[in-house]
C-alpha positions as CSV (number, residue, x, y, z in Angstrom):
1,S,116.9,71.9,78.0
2,S,117.9,75.5,78.8
3,E,118.8,74.4,82.4
4,E,121.4,71.9,81.1
5,E,122.8,74.6,78.7
6,E,123.2,77.0,81.7
7,E,124.9,74.3,83.7
8,E,127.3,73.6,80.8
9,E,128.1,77.3,80.5
10,E,128.8,77.6,84.3
11,E,131.1,74.6,84.2
12,D,133.0,76.0,81.2
13,G,133.5,79.3,83.0
14,E,134.8,77.6,86.1
15,D,138.0,76.5,84.4
16,D,139.3,80.1,84.2
17,V,139.7,80.2,88.0
18,P,140.4,76.9,89.7
19,V,137.6,75.8,92.1
20,L,139.0,74.0,95.1
21,I,137.0,72.1,97.7
22,V,137.8,70.6,101.1
23,K,136.7,67.1,101.8
24,A,137.9,63.8,103.3
25,S,141.4,63.0,102.1
26,M,142.2,59.9,100.1
27,I,145.2,59.4,102.3
28,P,144.5,57.1,105.2
29,N,144.4,58.9,108.6
30,A,145.1,62.3,106.9
31,G,141.8,64.0,107.8
32,Q,140.7,66.5,105.3
33,G,142.3,67.3,102.0
34,L,142.1,69.9,99.2
35,F,140.6,68.8,95.9
36,L,140.1,70.2,92.4
37,A,136.4,70.7,91.6
38,S,137.1,72.4,88.2
39,R,137.5,70.1,85.2
40,F,141.2,70.7,84.6
41,V,144.1,72.9,85.5
42,P,147.2,72.9,83.3
43,A,150.8,72.7,84.7
44,G,152.0,76.2,85.8
45,A,148.5,77.5,86.6
46,V,148.0,79.3,89.9
47,L,145.6,77.3,92.1
48,I,145.3,79.8,94.9
49,E,146.9,82.9,96.4
50,E,146.5,83.8,100.0
51,E,147.8,86.1,102.7
52,A,149.3,84.3,105.7
53,I,149.8,86.0,109.1
54,A,153.3,87.1,109.7
55,I,154.5,86.2,113.2
56,K,157.7,86.0,115.3
57,R,159.4,82.9,116.6
58,R,157.9,83.2,120.0
59,E,154.3,83.1,118.6
60,A,155.3,80.2,116.2
61,K,156.6,78.2,119.1
62,K,153.4,78.8,121.1
63,I,151.2,77.6,118.2
64,T,153.3,74.5,117.4
65,N,153.3,73.5,121.1
66,M,149.5,73.8,121.4
67,P,148.1,70.2,121.7
68,A,145.6,70.9,118.8
69,W,148.4,71.9,116.5
70,R,151.3,69.6,117.6
71,N,152.8,67.7,114.6
72,R,150.5,69.4,112.1
73,Q,152.9,72.0,110.6
74,P,150.7,75.1,111.1
75,V,153.5,77.6,110.5
76,I,156.2,78.0,107.9
77,Q,159.6,79.6,108.7
78,G,160.4,82.6,106.5
79,G,164.0,82.8,107.7
80,G,165.5,83.9,111.0
81,N,162.7,85.2,113.3
82,R,160.1,85.4,110.6
83,F,157.3,82.8,110.4
84,L,154.0,82.5,108.6
85,D,150.9,81.3,110.4
86,I,148.9,79.3,107.8
87,R,146.3,77.7,110.0
88,L,143.4,79.7,108.5
89,L,144.4,79.4,104.9
90,T,142.9,77.0,102.3
91,I,146.5,76.1,101.4
92,Y,146.8,74.5,104.8
93,K,144.1,72.0,103.9
94,A,146.3,70.5,101.1
95,N,148.2,67.4,102.3
96,H,151.9,66.8,101.9
97,C,153.8,64.2,99.9
98,E,157.4,63.5,98.8
99,A,158.6,65.7,95.9
100,T,159.6,62.5,94.1
101,S,156.1,61.1,94.3
102,P,154.2,61.0,91.0
103,N,151.2,62.2,93.2
104,C,153.0,65.5,94.0
105,N,151.1,67.9,91.8
106,A,151.6,71.4,93.4
107,C,154.2,73.7,95.0
108,V,153.8,76.7,97.3
109,S,156.0,79.7,97.0
110,Q,156.2,83.0,98.8
111,S,155.2,85.9,96.5
112,G,155.2,88.7,99.1
113,P,156.1,89.3,102.7
114,A,153.1,87.1,103.8
115,R,151.6,86.1,100.4
116,L,151.7,82.4,99.4
117,T,151.0,81.1,95.9
118,M,150.1,77.5,95.2
119,T,150.9,76.5,91.6
120,A,150.2,73.3,89.6
121,L,153.4,71.3,88.9
122,R,151.7,69.2,86.3
123,N,148.2,68.9,84.8
124,I,145.6,68.3,87.5
125,W,142.2,66.8,86.8
126,R,138.8,67.1,88.4
127,H,138.4,65.3,91.8
128,E,142.2,65.0,92.1
129,E,143.6,65.7,95.6
130,I,146.1,68.6,95.7
131,L,149.4,67.4,97.2
132,W,152.6,69.4,97.8
133,E,156.0,68.7,99.1
134,Y,156.6,70.7,102.3
135,S,160.4,70.6,102.9
136,P,161.7,72.4,99.8
137,T,159.0,75.1,100.4
138,M,160.4,75.7,103.9
139,Q,163.9,75.9,102.5
140,E,162.8,78.3,99.8
141,F,161.3,80.7,102.4
142,S,164.5,80.7,104.4
143,S,166.6,82.2,101.6
């Protein structure tokens, strides 16, 4: 039917720009996670680019000491007294894993003073949870 053809065309077009959704994580006790809703994203493709909020150390400490944000890594250090508040970003919804894990499928890099880019490390398939290793990213920002 023509409705089915329209749906297929819409689905084909969605692969140009990855569609990400937030839903319950597959990781026990992890809360929400970020998942690929598009059919497929090849290794090296940009999953998302977002602007964080640049803040100073004092504000970063206030945030990380708030009971609601304690032990949740809501800021990334950008070196010295520079930090990025990522609480409102979609990137923040992606859970973390060890870089050596076969489940690690994305990385985050800084592409501007407060701009973050999440890139696929390997091919990612529909319904797969997006997982990135946090520690190297933090070290990368401090250089």
